[in-house]
C-alpha positions in Angstrom: -12.3 8.9 -17.0 -10.6 7.6 -13.8 -7.1 8.8 -12.9 -4.7 6.5 -11.1 -1.5 8.0 -9.7 1.4 5.6 -9.2 -0.2 3.6 -12.0 2.9 1.6 -12.9 3.7 0.8 -9.3 2.9 -2.3 -7.2 -0.6 -1.5 -6.0 -1.4 0.9 -8.8 -0.7 -1.6 -11.6 -3.1 -4.0 -9.9 -5.8 -1.3 -9.7 -5.4 -0.6 -13.4 -5.6 -4.4 -14.1 -8.8 -4.6 -12.0 -10.4 -1.6 -13.7 -9.6 -3.1 -17.1 -11.0 -6.5 -16.0 -14.2 -4.8 -14.9 -14.6 -3.3 -18.4 -13.2 0.1 -17.6 -10.7 1.2 -20.3 -11.2 4.9 -19.8 -8.2 5.0 -17.4 -5.4 7.5 -17.3 -2.3 7.0 -15.2 0.4 9.2 -13.7 3.9 7.8 -12.8 7.6 7.9 -13.5 9.0 4.9 -15.3 12.7 6.0 -15.4 15.1 3.3 -16.8 14.1 0.2 -14.8 11.6 -2.6 -15.3 8.6 -0.7 -13.9 7.0 -0.4 -17.3 6.5 -4.1 -17.4 3.8 -3.9 -14.7 1.5 -2.2 -17.3 2.4 -4.3 -20.4 -0.8 -6.3 -20.2 -3.1 -3.4 -19.5 -4.7 -0.4 -21.3 -4.2 3.3 -20.3 -5.5 6.3 -22.3 -2.6 8.4 -21.1 0.4 8.2 -18.7 1.4 11.6 -17.4 4.6 12.4 -15.5 3.7 13.7 -12.0 5.3 17.1 -12.6 3.0 17.6 -15.6 -0.2 16.5 -13.8 -1.3 20.0 -12.5 -1.4 21.3 -16.1 -2.9 18.1 -17.4 -5.8 18.5 -14.9 -6.7 22.0 -16.1 -10.2 21.8 -17.7 -10.3 18.0 -17.3 -13.4 16.2 -16.3 -12.8 13.0 -14.2 -15.1 10.5 -12.6 -12.7 9.7 -9.7 -9.0 9.9 -8.7 -7.1 7.0 -7.1 -4.0 8.5 -5.6 -1.3 5.9 -4.9 1.8 7.6 -6.1 4.4 8.3 -3.4 7.9 7.8 -2.2 7.1 4.6 -0.4 10.5 3.9 1.1 10.3 3.3 4.8 14.1 4.0 5.0 14.0 7.4 3.1 15.9 10.2 4.8 15.4 13.1 2.4 12.6 14.9 4.2 12.2 17.6 1.6 11.7 15.1 -1.2 9.3 12.9 0.9 7.2 15.9 1.9 7.1 17.2 -1.7 6.0 13.9 -3.1 3.9 12.5 -0.3 2.3 15.6 1.3 2.3 18.7 -1.0 1.5 16.7 -4.1 -1.4 15.1 -2.2 -2.6 18.5 -1.1 -2.7 19.6 -4.7 -4.9 16.7 -5.7 -7.1 17.2 -2.6 -7.6 20.9 -3.6 -8.4 20.0 -7.2 -10.8 17.2 -6.3 -12.6 19.5 -3.8 -12.9 22.3 -6.4 -14.1 20.0 -9.2 -16.3 17.8 -7.0 -14.4 14.6 -7.9 -14.3 11.6 -5.5 -10.8 10.8 -4.2 -9.4 7.5 -2.8 -5.9 7.9 -1.5 -3.2 5.8 0.1 -2.3 6.3 3.7 -0.4 3.6 5.5 -0.3 1.4 8.6 3.1 3.0 9.2 1.1 5.9 10.7 0.4 3.7 13.7 4.1 3.6 14.8 4.9 0.9 17.2 1.2 0.0 17.7 1.1 1.2 21.3 -2.0 3.3 20.5 -3.7 0.3 18.8 -4.8 0.1 15.2 -8.1 1.9 15.3 -8.7 3.8 12.0 -10.6 6.7 13.5 -10.4 9.8 11.3 -11.0 12.5 13.9 -8.2 14.9 14.6 -7.8 14.1 18.4 -7.5 10.4 17.6 -4.9 11.0 14.8 -2.8 13.3 17.0 -2.2 10.5 19.5 -0.3 8.4 16.8 3.5 8.5 16.6 4.9 7.2 13.3 8.4 5.8 13.6 9.8 6.8 10.2 9.7 9.7 7.7 7.4 7.9 5.3 4.9 7.1 8.0 5.0 10.7 9.2 4.4 12.1 5.7 1.3 10.0 5.3 0.1 10.9 8.9 0.6 14.6 8.1 -1.8 14.3 5.2 -4.4 12.4 7.2 -4.3 15.1 9.8 -4.6 17.8 7.2 -7.7 16.2 5.8 -9.2 15.8 9.3 -8.4 19.5 10.1 -10.2 20.7 7.0 -13.2 18.6 7.8 -13.3 19.9 11.4 -13.1 23.5 10.1 -15.9 22.9 7.6 -13.6 23.6 4.6 -14.3 22.2 1.1 -13.5 18.5 0.5 -14.3 16.1 -2.3 -17.8 14.6 -2.3 -16.3 11.2 -1.4 -13.0 10.9 0.3 -11.5 7.6 1.5 -8.0 7.2 2.9 -6.6 3.7 3.0 -4.2 2.5 5.7 -2.5 -0.4 3.9 -0.9 -3.1 6.1 1.7 -5.6 4.7 0.6 -5.8 1.1 2.2 -8.6 -0.9 1.9 -10.0 -4.5 3.3 -9.7 -8.0 4.6 -6.6 -9.8 7.2 -5.6 -7.1 10.4 -6.2 -9.0 11.1 -2.5 -9.5 11.0 -1.8 -5.8 14.4 -3.2 -5.0 14.9 -3.6 -1.2 11.4 -2.2 -0.6 9.7 -5.2 -2.2 7.7 -7.5 0.1 9.3 -10.4 1.9 7.3 -12.8 -0.2 9.2 -11.7 -3.3 12.5 -11.8 -1.4 11.9 -15.2 0.0 10.9 -16.5 -3.5 14.2 -15.3 -4.9 16.3 -16.6 -2.0 14.7 -20.1 -2.2 15.1 -20.1 -5.9 18.8 -19.7 -5.4 18.8 -22.6 -3.0 19.9 -20.4 -0.1 18.7 -20.1 3.5 16.2 -17.4 4.3 17.4 -14.8 6.8 15.0 -13.3 9.3 15.6 -10.8 12.1 16.0 -12.2 15.6 13.5 -10.8 18.1 14.8 -8.3 20.5 11.5 -8.2 22.4 10.9 -10.7 25.3 7.3 -11.3 24.3 8.2 -12.6 20.8 10.3 -15.5 19.8 12.6 -15.4 16.8 10.5 -15.5 13.6 7.2 -15.1 15.5 7.0 -11.4 15.1 3.5 -10.8 13.7 2.2 -9.0 10.6 -1.1 -8.5 8.9 -0.3 -9.7 5.4 -2.9 -8.7 2.8 -2.9 -9.9 -0.8 -2.6 -7.1 -3.4 -5.6 -8.3 -5.5 -7.8 -8.0 -2.4 -6.5 -4.4 -2.0 -7.4 -3.6 -5.7 -10.9 -5.0 -5.3 -11.5 -2.9 -2.2 -10.4 0.2 -4.0 -12.8 -0.5 -6.9 -15.6 -0.9 -4.4 -14.9 2.4 -2.7 -14.8 4.2 -6.0 -18.5 3.9 -6.2 -19.2 4.5 -2.5 -20.3 7.8 -1.1 -18.9 8.9 2.2 -15.6 9.6 3.8 -13.1 8.1 6.3 -9.9 6.4 7.0 -10.0 2.6 6.5 -7.6 -0.1 7.5 -6.9 -2.4 4.5 -5.6 -5.7 5.8 -6.6 -9.3 6.3 -7.6 -8.7 9.9 -5.4 -11.6 11.1 -1.8 -11.4 12.2 0.5 -14.2 11.0 4.2 -14.8 11.8 7.2 -14.4 9.5 7.8 -18.1 9.8 4.2 -18.7 8.5 5.1 -16.6 5.5 8.3 -18.4 4.7 6.6 -21.7 5.1 3.9 -20.6 2.6 6.4 -19.6 0.0 8.3 -22.9 0.4 5.1 -24.9 0.1 4.2 -23.0 -3.1 7.6 -23.7 -4.5 7.7 -27.3 -3.3 10.8 -26.8 -1.2 11.5 -27.0 2.6 12.9 -23.6 3.6 16.0 -23.3 5.8 15.8 -20.2 8.1 18.7 -18.4 9.7 18.2 -15.6 12.3 20.3 -12.5 12.2 20.6 -9.6 14.6 18.5 -6.6 13.7 20.6 -3.5 13.0 20.7 -1.0 15.9 19.2 1.7 13.6 16.0 -0.3 13.2 15.4 -1.6 16.7 13.7 1.5 18.0 11.5 1.7 14.8 10.4 -2.0 14.5 6.8 -3.1 14.7 6.5 -6.4 16.5 2.8 -6.9 15.8 0.3 -5.4 13.3 -3.3 -6.4 12.9 -5.9 -4.4 11.1 -9.2 -3.6 12.8 -11.7 -3.9 9.9 -15.0 -2.7 11.4 -15.0 0.5 9.5 -14.0 -1.2 6.2 -16.9 -3.6 6.7 -19.3 -0.7 7.4 -18.2 0.8 4.1 -19.4 -2.3 2.4 -16.1 -4.1 1.7 -17.2 -7.5 3.0 -15.3 -10.0 0.8 -13.3 -12.5 3.0 -9.6 -11.9 2.7 -7.6 -14.3 0.6 -5.9 -16.8 2.9 -2.1 -16.2 3.2 -1.2 -19.6 1.7 -3.6 -19.1 -1.3 -2.3 -15.5 -2.0 1.3 -16.7 -1.8 0.6 -19.6 -4.1 -0.9 -17.2 -6.7 2.0 -14.8 -6.3 4.6 -17.6 -6.8 2.7 -18.7 -9.9 2.9 -15.2 -11.5 6.5 -14.7 -10.5 7.4 -18.0 -12.0 5.6 -17.3 -15.3 7.0 -16.1 -18.6 7.4 -12.4 -17.7 6.8 -12.5 -13.9 4.0 -9.8 -13.9 0.3 -9.8 -13.7 
């Protein structure tokens, strides 16, 4: 059996879908559905169990698993409750790390490109402690992920027990279907699709950096189905490391808006608005994943081009139930 935490979430539901499509139906999930539309992300897929996170330590007792994919987290980049973020993103991850090490179960877990901060130190996914300690995340979410990456590196440096395979994935700007439950934290593709569907102008932040014109801030946009395929590959891969998960090519926000408009058959109108003061010191103007270590780990499939991934996303969002 394979356990996927965050199974009903954005990336998690795509991992469950990819596992089912590969013939794996011995999948258990862990997540909180609450009273929103999140359950719909799983309506087309099969799980043998769906365990609330607070019950997972007891559920794991005496359990034999083939692997754990740990994606569950408080993923809000604007979260301010440090105690909640550390409990959910750091201490819960430590519990799974300890269990996987003791039971000799491979672990694939979600880190984040938010650990790179403003990118001044580059986007090198080195997993040694000195390299990690040079990074300066800009928000609480990024710091919580960075803290766990460092804890893993410190254990490895000290020769402490770790899972037989351990891959941490630094996701860049993931987009795709199954994000409706995320509210303001859903990707810009989803927001632009909704905005253009209402016949309104798309609002983008003005640039407050002299090297970037308005709308030409750069992001590494990666299609969620590419992410799920990479995770499935790593489930069967021995070894360890931190790996960037991106397309490896930065594109502008204007490129993204144009791709959504083309997929919908409309010409987008764009209006630029000032960035709030509270975000200006935390804003990344350029992200681009270095993929050398990902390729060395055997993930060699070419990334889905932005226009193709956006077209696929719009097709799903415009479908009968809007989920994959």
